N, C-alpha and C positions, 0 to 999 in steps of 0.2 A: 294340702290345698294345691290345686293345679292352677298355674298362672298361664294366661293366654299370651302368646308371643307378641301380639299387638300392644297389650298392656305394658309388657316389659319394655318394648321399643319406645313407647310413649314416655315412660318414666325416664329412660336413658336420655331421650331427646330433650325433655323439659329440664333435666339436670344441667344441660349445657347452655341453655338460653341466657342465663345471667352473664356468662362469659362473653357473649356476643353483643356488646353494647355499641350503639351508634355514637359516632364522634360529633358532638355538637360544636366543637371548637374550630370547625373548618370555615375558612373565609375565601372569597374569590375577589381578586383585584387585577386590574390591567395596569401595567407599568413598563418600565424599561430596564433591561439588563445593562449594568454599568461596570466597566473594568476600572477600578480605582487604583490599580498598581499593585505590585507584589507586596505582601505583608512583610517580606524580608527587608524591603526598602521603605518601611513605614506606610505602605499603602494598606488598603483593606480587602484587596482581592475582588472577587465578583460579588456585587450587591444587586438587589432588586429595588428600583426606585419608583415610588408612587408619590407624585407631588414633591413635597419637601422631606418626605420620610424615606429612609433607606433601611431595607431589611437584609439580613444576612442569611441566605439559604444554605442550610447545612448539607444539602444534597443536590446542588445544581449540576445536572448532567453536562458532560463535555460538549454535546451537540448544541447546547444553548449558551455556551460561554462565548458569546459574540457581542462585542461592545455596541450598544445603541439599538439592539433589536427590541421591538415591542412585543410583549407576551401577556397572555392571561394566565394567572396562576391560581390554582386551588391549593391552599396550604393550611397547615396547622401551626398556630402560634405556639412557640415553645416558651417555657418559663425561664428564659435566660437571655443575656445580652452578649453581643460580640464586641469586644474592645480591641481597637487596632490603631495603628499610627502613633504619632507622638502627640498626645493630648494631656492636658493637666489632670491630676488625680481628681476623681469625683465627676468627671465628664460622663454623661450617659452614653452607653454603647448603643449599637444597632440591635433591634429585636431579632432574635434568631427564629427562623421558620423552617418547617419541614415540608417540602413540596410534595403534594399528592398527585397533581396533574399540572402540566404546563403545555400551552399551545401558542404558536406564533400568531401574530395578528397581521 
């Protein structure tokens, strides 16, 4: 049986579609980059503050490590918390996020 090249290409293309899924876990927030001090000295490093909530970006680029700048961030919430500083056991940590896009305001 002779296979048409377009049929074979279509089958190969459709085989990879399930691997390309859209990430519905992305969020967009505007907030402030805050330097809370060195983790070596009981600080929490660079955090992203929105209201009373502080997020720990795992990939904040050096160009945005400026205390007090306002930015809009598109990020993926990670299923983990960042614990830092000298806090009692059981204290909730800061939600970890992975930045997908960041723009200054």
